[in-house]
Each structure stands twice: as C-alpha cells, then as structure tokens.
C-alpha positions in Angstrom: 0.0 0.0 0.0 1.2 3.5 -0.9 0.3 6.5 1.1 0.5 10.2 0.3 -0.3 13.4 2.1 -2.5 15.8 0.1 -3.8 19.2 1.0 -7.2 20.6 0.4 -9.9 22.8 1.9 -11.9 21.3 4.7 -15.6 21.7 3.7 -16.7 22.1 7.3 -14.3 24.8 8.4 -13.2 26.2 5.1 -9.6 26.1 6.2 -6.7 24.3 4.5 -6.2 20.8 5.9 -3.7 18.1 5.0 -4.9 14.4 5.0 -3.1 11.2 4.3 -4.7 9.0 1.6 -3.7 5.5 0.5 -3.7 3.6 -2.7 -6.5 1.5 -1.2 -8.6 4.7 -0.7 -8.1 5.5 -4.4 -9.0 2.0 -5.5 -12.2 2.2 -3.5 -13.1 5.6 -4.9 -12.7 4.5 -8.5 -13.9 0.9 -8.2 -17.4 1.6 -9.5 -16.1 3.5 -12.6 -13.6 0.6 -13.3 -16.5 -1.9 -13.1 -18.5 0.2 -15.7 -15.5 0.2 -18.0 -15.2 -3.6 -17.5 -18.9 -4.1 -18.4 -18.4 -2.0 -21.6 -15.4 -4.0 -22.6 -17.2 -7.3 -22.1 -20.3 -6.1 -24.0 -18.0 -4.9 -26.9 -16.2 -8.2 -27.0 -19.5 -10.2 -26.9 -20.9 -8.1 -29.8 -17.8 -8.2 -32.1 -17.8 -10.3 -35.2 -16.1 -13.8 -35.0 -13.1 -12.8 -37.2 -12.3 -9.9 -34.9 -12.7 -12.0 -31.8 -10.0 -14.3 -33.1 -7.6 -11.4 -33.5 -8.4 -10.1 -30.1 -7.8 -13.4 -28.4 -4.5 -13.7 -30.2 -3.2 -10.1 -30.0 -5.2 -8.8 -27.1 -6.4 -5.2 -26.5 -4.5 -2.0 -26.0 -5.2 0.4 -23.1 -4.9 4.1 -23.7 -5.7 7.3 -21.9 -4.9 8.3 -18.3 -6.7 5.3 -16.8 -4.2 3.0 -18.5 -1.5 4.4 -16.2 -3.3 3.3 -13.0 -1.1 0.9 -11.1 -2.3 -2.7 -11.6 -5.1 -1.9 -14.1 -3.4 -3.9 -16.9 -3.1 -7.0 -14.8 -6.6 -6.7 -13.4 -8.2 -6.3 -16.9 -6.1 -9.2 -18.2 -7.5 -11.4 -15.4 -11.1 -10.2 -15.9 -11.4 -10.5 -19.7 -9.0 -13.4 -20.1 -7.2 -11.9 -23.1 -3.9 -10.1 -23.2 -4.0 -6.4 -22.3 -1.1 -4.2 -23.3 -0.4 -0.5 -22.7 -0.3 1.9 -25.7 3.2 3.4 -26.3 2.1 6.8 -25.1 -1.3 6.3 -23.3 -1.9 9.9 -22.6 -1.1 11.1 -26.1 -2.7 8.2 -28.0 -6.2 9.4 -27.3 -5.5 12.9 -28.8 -3.5 11.4 -31.7 -6.4 9.0 -32.5 -8.9 11.7 -32.4 -6.8 13.9 -34.7 -6.4 11.0 -37.2 -10.2 10.3 -37.1 -10.9 13.9 -37.9 -8.8 13.6 -41.0 -11.2 10.9 -42.3 -14.4 12.0 -40.6 -16.2 12.1 -43.9 -15.5 8.4 -44.4 -16.5 7.6 -40.9 -19.8 9.5 -41.3 -20.6 7.5 -44.5 -20.0 4.2 -42.6 -22.4 5.1 -39.8 -25.3 6.2 -42.1 
C-alpha cells in the first residue's frame, strides 16, 4: 500500500487541511467506474464479429488514456477479460492522436455510420 499526504480545503471549516490517503482509498473511490469500464469492454467483446474475436484473443487489447496508467489496471483487466492487455506506447497522447487521425477521415466515418 502506498500513502501520500494531500492538501485541500476542509468543507466544514473552510480552512486548508492536510490528510493522508492510501492507494486503497483511491481504489475504493474509482472501483465503480472501473467496473463500468469492464462491463463496456465485455459487452463490446461479446458483440464483435467472430473474425475480430480471433484477432483479439491472439493479439489482445490495448489500453490508452490516463486510466491505462493506473497501477495494476493492466493485470486486473487481463484477469477479468482473459485476453492479453497491453499499454499503448504513449497512453496519454494516444487518445489525442487517434482523435486527430479520425478527424482527417471523418467524412468516411460518417458514411460508414449512415
């Protein structure tokens, strides 16, 4: 368990107050959000075509974004979805890069949806 002292404003007194939080506190605080993400991943995997399922089982999925950097999330997801989970090369930047690339071909994407 890792602990850290953080400072913030006490909502009762309005005064600055340091508190010590632990990695366990953080895990508890984000547990519900992580479970929603897990549900979305499972639903996506269940709905994907068989030819894509084979690739996912062989090659796994890639985590990106800030959540990918959470300590232990890669191992947790690997155990939960039973396929390999890897981190993107630059998880924080990959979301912005992917968004930029999709904007370059948005006209093609719009045609595929409609």
